[in-house]
MIVOTOR-832628 format. One record per residue (C-alpha): residue in three letters; z, y, x. Coordinates in steps of 0.001 Angstrom, whole numbers, plus 500000, padded with zeros to 6 digits. Each point is the difference from the previous one (the first is absolute). Layout:
// MIVOTOR-832628
ALAZYX ...
***
This chain:
// MIVOTOR-832628
UNK851383536643655999 UNK500382497541497138 UNK497375497728501532 UNK501826500079503324 UNK503263499026498288 UNK498259497162498152 UNK498530498686503266 UNK503411500204501675 UNK501645498111497113 UNK497361497260500126 UNK500364499813503780 UNK503790499803499659 UNK499735497153497483 UNK497686498090502332 UNK502432500462502901 UNK502933498823497861 UNK498080496895498906 UNK499181499190503600 UNK503591500575501147 UNK501332497847497137 UNK497642497163500975 UNK501027500287503641 UNK503701500002499063 UNK499628496944497749 UNK498130498124502727 UNK502657500760502609 UNK502817499075497642 UNK498324496697499144 UNK499609499247503704 UNK503648500918500699 UNK501208497721497186 UNK497876497149501386 UNK501400500486503509 UNK503539500025498596 UNK499325496779498117 UNK498561498305503097 UNK502969501065502094 UNK502548498579497579 UNK498193496872498769 UNK498788498071503021 UNK499221496469498881 UNK499913500926496294 UNK496763499675498026 UNK499115502870497703 UNK499925498925496368 UNK496584499373498540 UNK498316498021497246 UNK499125496350500543 UNK496755499448501867 UNK497075499206497722 UNK497462497277500931 UNK497258502579500501 UNK502272501949502336 UNK500608496923502151 UNK496258499424500077 UNK499538503547501292 UNK502711499537502642 UNK498307496828501251 UNK496707501750500797 UNK500752500752503663 UNK500875496322500472 UNK496774498925498285 UNK498019502253502331 UNK501734498809503192 UNK501021496352499419 UNK499049498093503119 UNK501298496860501680 UNK502946498259498365 UNK501530501763497014 UNK502225499049497065 UNK497586498715497370 UNK500227500795496294 UNK501576496655499049 UNK502832500409502493 UNK500481503691499227 UNK500334499307496276 UNK502100496836500474 UNK502603501995501904 UNK499999503042497699 UNK499079502230502923 UNK498946502895497768 UNK503681500423499098 UNK501072499711503644 UNK497472502692500937 UNK501225502276497219 UNK503590499621501196 UNK499092501226503491 UNK497417502637499072 UNK501799502982501538 UNK496668501750500563 UNK498798503262498492 UNK496282499993500816 UNK497182497728498853 UNK499196499251503646 UNK503601498898500559 UNK500361497697497021 UNK496577498428500452 UNK500698499305503672 UNK503442498555499203 UNK498389497631497495 UNK497373499042502589 UNK502698499334502603 UNK501929497684497663 UNK496861497931499478 UNK499162499786503717 UNK502712498088501904 UNK499730500509503745 UNK498597496994501836 UNK501166501249503407 UNK502889502234501066 UNK497917502516501929 UNK500864503006497820 UNK503437498950498717 UNK502036501667502756 UNK498164503315499668 UNK500358500054496218 UNK503709499220500292 UNK500447502938502394 UNK498320502293497460 UNK502069498692497068 UNK503249500531501897 UNK499044503501501127 UNK499644501308496455 UNK503047498081498799 UNK502014501830502670 UNK498303503437499766 UNK500365501017496377 UNK498734503580500307 UNK496690498941501528 UNK499748497253497399 UNK500451502527497196 UNK497415502390501457 UNK497452497212500149 UNK500847498778496492 UNK499487503513498614 UNK496467500062501403 UNK499275496508498692 UNK501116501200496558 UNK497692503025500305 UNK497097497647500688 UNK501088498218496815 UNK498150497493497840 UNK496413499824498776 UNK500511499533496275 UNK498403497165498091 UNK497869498640502841 UNK500398499250503680 UNK498404502284502557 UNK497747497037500852 UNK498741499840496437 UNK499099503682500184 UNK498300499597503383 UNK497885497148498667 UNK499138502012496888 UNK498484502677502267 UNK497059497658500562 UNK499110500429496333 UNK499248503696500625 UNK496995499231502183 UNK498550502696502228 UNK500855503517498855 UNK498429503335500867 UNK501283503551499559 UNK496515501531499862 UNK500046500512496222 UNK503383501751500200 UNK498830502243502847 UNK496842500856498065 UNK502209500926497016 UNK501969502388502205 UNK496753501433501395 UNK498766500559496431 UNK503057502187499337 UNK499097502078503053 UNK496426500347498788 UNK501190501092496558 UNK502156502685501600 UNK497010501208502043 UNK497893500012496840 UNK502483502455498484 UNK498819502546502587 UNK496547499885498389 UNK501079499583496374 UNK503642499949498926 UNK499271498384496654 UNK497788497252501447 UNK502465499457502851 UNK502954499655497623 UNK498103497537497795 UNK499031497979503082 UNK503590500098501306 UNK501416498820496647 UNK497429497200499826 UNK500762498838503550 UNK503778500122499436 UNK499680498019496763 UNK497810497405501738 UNK502438499750502914 UNK503005499546497690 UNK498316497288497936 UNK498861498101503080 UNK503446500511501561 UNK501822498065497301 UNK497416497235500032 UNK500463499464503743 UNK503754500593499843 UNK500415497152497549 UNK498140497723502414 UNK502159500801503033 UNK503451500539498471 UNK500995496299500185 UNK499356500129503744 UNK502019503144500669 UNK503191497891499967 UNK498901498137503120 UNK499111503251501752 UNK503336501511499022 UNK501806497007501454 UNK498032500173503260 UNK500745503731500118 UNK503750499289499661 UNK499739497327502698 UNK498468502540502369 UNK502463502765499183 UNK503089497849500393 UNK498646498182503041 UNK499731503404501657 UNK503630500729499104 UNK501163496604501294 UNK498308500750503306 UNK502290503045500316 UNK503041497695499677 UNK499346497388502702 UNK502452497122500371 UNK500023497687503041 UNK499449496801498003 UNK496786501252498356 UNK498321501456503077 UNK496956497710499816 UNK499667500268496212 UNK500151503823500017 UNK497486500234502835 UNK497509497864498093 UNK500756501869496769 UNK499182503305501721 UNK496666498656501193 UNK499059498819496496 UNK501059503293498439 UNK497985502120502389 UNK496854498082499152 UNK500518501126496378 UNK500147503725500822 UNK496845500848498002 UNK501388498161496983 UNK503139502129499893 UNK498460503400500814 UNK499713502032496796 UNK500936497015497830 UNK502691501937498109 UNK497254501273497704 UNK499676496428498767 UNK503494498627500589 UNK501927502651498063 UNK502287498302497486 UNK499228502781497520 UNK496242499597500197 UNK498493500115496504 UNK503228498984498262 UNK500849503171498043 UNK503182500535502008 UNK500373503597498835 UNK500075501318503566 UNK497744503105499941 UNK498786499460503561 UNK499072496377499292 UNK498297501029496753 UNK497890502479501959 UNK499189497332502582 UNK498979497621497204 UNK497349502465498854 UNK498801500389503593 UNK499703496204500218 UNK498104499779496714 UNK497496502685500943 UNK499499499372503722 UNK500754496227500200 UNK501989500525503212 UNK502188496943499288 UNK496975497808499254 UNK498353501035503254 UNK503252499285501858 UNK500285496626498269 UNK496623498899501350 UNK501006501121503473 UNK503306498108499769 UNK498240496920498634 UNK497772499912503066 UNK503041500263502270 UNK501827497192498183 UNK497014497683500317 UNK499636500849503676 UNK503709499453500727 UNK500842497072497710 UNK501418497931502877 UNK502137502918501152 UNK501386500494496484 UNK500847496304499787 UNK501747500234503360 UNK502027503041498881 UNK501132498119496891 UNK500985497051502209 UNK501952502133502468 UNK501866502012497381 UNK500569496878497903 UNK501450498170502993 UNK502233502924500970 UNK501456500278496525 UNK500424496225499746 UNK502120500035503165 UNK502366502487498355 UNK499989498057496713 UNK501110496834501811 UNK503042501828501333 UNK500788501202496472 UNK499696496445498682 UNK502403498719502634 UNK502489502688499018 UNK499769498828496376 UNK501218496490500933 UNK503545498909500808 UNK498887497379502510 UNK496844499598502086 UNK499070498923503492 UNK497175500178502513 UNK498022496753500142 UNK499719497970503173 UNK496671498264500575 UNK499169496943502090 UNK497212497481500390 UNK499949496965497720 UNK501075499161496438 UNK503804500188500208 UNK501605502311497428 UNK503611501141499840 UNK501478502428497469 UNK503681500863499657 UNK501221501484496736 UNK496531500789498717 UNK499608501487496527 UNK497319501000497492 UNK499270503781499974 UNK499705500300496202 UNK503265498274499041 UNK503117502085499546 UNK503126498468501567 UNK497995497035501338 UNK501374496678501235 UNK499069499738503678 UNK498858496772501633 UNK499357498575503460 UNK497169497801501157 UNK499011498601503394 UNK497155497532500288 UNK497256498854502350 UNK498260497906497367 UNK499222500266496293 UNK502690500480497365 UNK500091498109496694 UNK502142501636497310 UNK501411498153496992 UNK502225501075497131 UNK499840500748496309 UNK498139502833498306 UNK501529503447500567 UNK502133498696502872 UNK498379502332502544 UNK497128498034501565 UNK497179502441499212 UNK502097503030500890 UNK500863498458503370 UNK496336499283500733 UNK499148503621499180 UNK502927501270502079 UNK498752498203503117 UNK496361500954499375 UNK500690503690499323 UNK502240500331503038 UNK497337498412502181 UNK497505502562498663 UNK502387502932500492 UNK500761498839503541 UNK496327499904500943 UNK499026503232498232 UNK502799502600499944 UNK501979498340502839 UNK502987499664497686 UNK501723496928498608 UNK502584499954497204 UNK502481497720501746 UNK502659500033502704 UNK497527498431502419 UNK496436498710499952 UNK498163497963502612 UNK496581498528499375 UNK496412499650501078 UNK497114502242499120 UNK498684498261496913 UNK497075500060497640 UNK501971500125496755 UNK498656498356496830 UNK501354498637496733 UNK499113497955496933 UNK502680500723497428 UNK499423501987496797 UNK496598498607499021 UNK498350500203496561 UNK497057498431498202 UNK496727501791500779 UNK498742500649496470 UNK497030502056501169 UNK498898497488502623 UNK500792497078497732 UNK502314498294502495 UNK503059498081498822 UNK503398500581501576 UNK499561496894502172 UNK496603501159501301 UNK501401503458500777 UNK502909498347501800 UNK497978497677502221 UNK497629502853500884 UNK502981502112501002 UNK501441497236502182 UNK496596499309501555 UNK499715503594501209 UNK503297499536501883 UNK498763496766501567 UNK496788501752501020 UNK501944502765501744 UNK502134497440501821 UNK496847498609501592 UNK498797503412501212 UNK500855501476503371 UNK502907502404500020 UNK503758500184499614 UNK501962497349498070 UNK499757500059496226 UNK503281500664498192 UNK499445498807496430 UNK502023499753496812 UNK499261497576497176 UNK501941499934496734 UNK499880496746497990 UNK497141498189501714 UNK497269498870497577 UNK502103500568496892 UNK496786499978497980 UNK499479496225499985 UNK501757496708499156 UNK503031498699501898 UNK498461497077501898 UNK496972501882501273 UNK502044503136500635 UNK502414498199502328 UNK497225498103501804 UNK497792503071500504 UNK502935502315500763 UNK501210497648502730 UNK496674500061501790 UNK499423503740499593 UNK503485500840501285 UNK499495497620502925 UNK496851501963500850 UNK502043503200499835 UNK502491498617502506 UNK497652500266502966 UNK500567501821503260 UNK498560503284498718 UNK501739500107496598 UNK503554500702498903 UNK500184499141496302 UNK502786500787497521 UNK499548498044496756 UNK502093499739496841 UNK499859496947497747 UNK501769498176497192 UNK498690496667501291 UNK502892498436501922 UNK497589497255501069 UNK498320502488502347 UNK503239500563501911 UNK499960496321500995 UNK496273499667500577 UNK499916503094502212 UNK503373499846501738 UNK498298499505503391 UNK497932503150499501 UNK502291502409498138 UNK503625501089500130 UNK501673499566496619 UNK501938502867498417 UNK501127500538496448 UNK501664502296497496 UNK502423498741497397 UNK501900501198496937 UNK503099499072498064 UNK500553499618496271 UNK503343501512499081 UNK501285500298496453 UNK496553499632498458 UNK498489502533502378 UNK497753499721503047 UNK501248501629503207 UNK497632500575502937 UNK501294501047503415 UNK496522500348501607 UNK501287498716503342 UNK497562497976502066 UNK501385496590500997 UNK498738497351502397 UNK498676496711498653 UNK498226499010496803 UNK501345500823496537 UNK502358497311498701 UNK501026501421496643 UNK498011499404496810 UNK500788502666497440 UNK496769500303498009 UNK501228497741497203 UNK503487501542500074 UNK498388503377499432 UNK498751498712496644 UNK503630499778498922 UNK500653503548501160 UNK497058501158497891 UNK501347498207496896 UNK497761496917499756 UNK501216497060497870 UNK502277497522501760 UNK497715497047499137 UNK497069501585501832 UNK502153500597503068 UNK501481496480500114 UNK496658498272499582 UNK498415502173502664 UNK502840499238502456 UNK499715496251499322 UNK496261500020500608 UNK500390501986503222 UNK502660497599501321 UNK497823496977499208 UNK497039501493501827 UNK502077500864503077 UNK501298496406500184 UNK496770498122499284 UNK497147502431500622 UNK498750499216496477 UNK500282501878496741 UNK502019498080497413 UNK498754499018496547 UNK502045501459497185 UNK500223498745496413 UNK496709498114500158 UNK498086502888501554 UNK498712500193503576 UNK501246503143501669 
***
């Protein structure tokens, strides 16, 4: 009777543990649904993205980059990592990696734009379906330190694997049990020896395969949640769900019986009595190792199908994330596309600036920007470039209206010396500009390029001469170039090729005031020397500098001062 009571108590404890886990899981899901329902367009708080995390997120893009894409120079010039992070309303690794890929792959034709817009609007207008889908994306979740593509590539390191040794180990246990019929003592000794051998070999093999279990677990969650998504069909994802079903069915052997390997409590000392018992079964009979080899074979056979599932689910979640991003912004519009170079933006603004100053631009030829440091030139260049990228990727522009061509977008802005390659700033700069010129000569859509301070890495005379010719080359029929410069001479030399715009500032009561409003024409104010006064420089330095500047502007020559040639 006492033994029966003990068994019942143990059984009751196990049931309570299981019920508690089930309750906690359901409560967590309910809290998540409540948060989604009340915080549409609000990013969940998280720590700042680390460089290695961004590298992981970029892996899908690295695997699928084809045709024109935003190159590393342009991506870094524009601070697109931060833009991506601001719109990352995804909850799965597939979703965030696809969103990153999309931002780096501007559409070069409008074939899919209308369909994607229909999908974005559907989920923006049907919140309950959106939430159901987001819950399943969250259940798919992330992959940890590495991308799923890293794990899939690592599988090649395993080579060909066989389960024969594990099966022979199980057969040896059977033989030991049979031997007990002849001699109990000999049979027990044989059984102990076989079990010890199996346990030692188990941990050796387990340590080899554990790093790869993460990829299998992620594929398993893809399959499970894909099956659930198929039970919640929506009209805008009919094609995607049909293809997802086909991919999932081809992975039926992978999923069958995989819980023996995919259990979150496997060999982690969870304290769950049932899992502890299963751990001993795994150690003795190697059932999870045998299943691993079977699953590995299925993954290798269906690698293209797995990639396609990641693409489909990533795309579906990205569609929903775009709607969330739109809801997070006070003003946005749908872009209008046309043939040619002409670009028109009304009240466009930079996505990362709080309370931004909005600006308009309409041009059919290049734009040359002048103005002092910190007046807004670089920010304006980035504003136009980022909105062009957003228009051609997520079909969203941060402006009241946007009309432009389908561009190949490039920049040469925030360059640095290449210490490893041994290139000076000037060499890095001319290489960067040459890549834009090369693209302009290729077949394809017009190049929309952005250049900040052309050839700043060399002397004035050669800079102006070379800049003039380079910018003339970037004023061809297939290029729309936005360039910022401090060299007023360029505004005269290039006035037949570029429209002149400028930013200006005022000095009020020993302070500099910027309004960041774009104005037509070249800059006419000269405040660089006046700023020395604001910063507390000696009056003699300021007066002598002003006198020299005035003399040069009148004569084109630098004056001699106090017996010294300046």
